[in-house]
N, C-alpha and C positions, 0 to 999 in steps of 0.2 A: 788600267789601275795597277796597283802594286802587286806584289807576290801574294799577299793575303786576301785580296779583294776578288770580287766576281767580275769576270770578263763578259759583259753583256753581248758583245758581238759573237763570241764563241758559243754562247748558249743559244743565241738566235740562229746561228748557222747549223747547230745540231738539230734544232727543232725543224728547220726547213728540210734538211736531208731526211730526217725521220718522217716528216709529213708526206714527202714524196713516196717513200716506201709504204707508209700506211695507206695512202691513196691508191697506189698500184695494187696492193693486196685487196683492198676493198673492191676495186674495179674488177679484179680477177674473180672474186667470189660472186659478184653480181652477174657477170657474164656466164660463169659456170652454172649458177642457179637458173638463169634464163634458158640456157641450152638443155639442162636437165629437165626443166618443166616442159619444154617442147618435145623432148624425146619420150617422155612417159605417156602411155596411153591414157585417155580420159576414162574415169571410172565414176559411175553414178550409183547412188544408193537410194533405196526407198524403204521406208519403215511403216509397217502396219501394226497398230496397237489393238490387242484383243483383250477384252475384259471377260475373264472366265470366273463365273460365280459358282463355286462348288456346292453351295447350299442356298438356293433362292429364298429370299426373305421378302416379306411384305413390310415396307417401310411405314405403312399406316397402322399397323397393329400396335396395340398398347404394350405388348410384351416383347417388343423388338429390342434386341441387344446387338451392338455393333462388333462384338468380339468374334474372333475366329478361333477354331480349335486346331489342334495338331493334325487331325485327320483332313481338315480342309486344306491346310498347307501341303500335305502330301498329295492330295488330288491335283492341286495346281502344278506341283513339280512333275507329277505323272503326265499331265497334259503337255508340258514342255518336252518331255522325253518322247511322247508319241509324235509330236510335230517334228522332232529331229530324226525320227526313225526312217530307215531306207524304204519301207513300204509306203509311207506317206510321201516321200520324195519321188518315188516311182509313180504314184498316182498323179502327183503334180506334173511330172514330165509328160505323162500320157495326156493329161487334160490340156496342156499347152501345145500339143502337137509337136513333139520333139524333132520331127523331121523338117519342120520349117525353121528351126532355130539351130544354125550350125554351132552357136556358142554353147548350147546345152548338149547336143549330141550329134546332130547331123544324121544323114541317112545310113552311114556305115557304122555308127556307134553301137556298141553292145549296151545292154541294160545296166550292167555294173558300172560302165564308164559314165553313163548318163547320171546315175545316182551319185557317183563320186564327184562329178562336176557340180551338180546341184548342191551337194553338201558343202562344197567349198564356196559357193556363191551365196548361201543362205545361212544366217545366224539367228537362232531362236534363244531368247533368254527371258527370264522372269525379272520384272522390275522390283528389286528389293524384296520385301516380304508381302507385297500386294498381290492381288489377283490379276494384275495386268501382265500380259505376255507381249514382248516386243519381237516382231519378225522383221529382220533387216536383210534385204537382198542387195547385192552389189553386182553390177554388170556394166560393160562398156556402152550399152544402149540404154537410155533412160526409160524407154517404153518396156523393154524386157525386165528391167529392175522392178518397175511398178507391177508388171504382170506376175512376177515371181513372188513379190511381197504380198500382194493381195490374193494370189491364187492359193497360197498355203493356208 
C-alpha cells in the first residue's frame, strides 16, 4: 500500500516473531514450574475440628437462648492458647513416642527441640467467633499429619 496505509505483511511478520518469543517464554515457565514441583518435598495436612462448648445447654429446655456471652468467648480463646502451649505439645510428643518419629525429634533430640518442631508443624486457631477450634498439622508423612492433628 501507500505511505499512509497499513502494511499487512509487516504486521503479520511482527506477530509471528512475537508469537515465537511468547511461546518460548511460556514453555520456559512450564518447564521451570514442573522442575520446581518435582524438587519440592511433598507436604500433607490433616485438620481436626473440635467443638468446645463453654456453657453446656439443654436444647430441649423452654428457656434456651442461643446467645453467647463475652466470658464464653474468653473461655474458647483460652482453650486455643492451652492447645498451643509447650506443655500440651510436650505431652503430645510423649504420647506419639517421639523416638519412633525422626521428623518430630528422633532419639538424640532434646525436649525443647521436639516442642519447637511440633509448634512449627501444628497450627491451632479458632474459626471466627464460633466455639469451633481447628487443629491443622502439616508433615511430609500423611499418617504422621493425621496422628498429630488427632492427637492434640
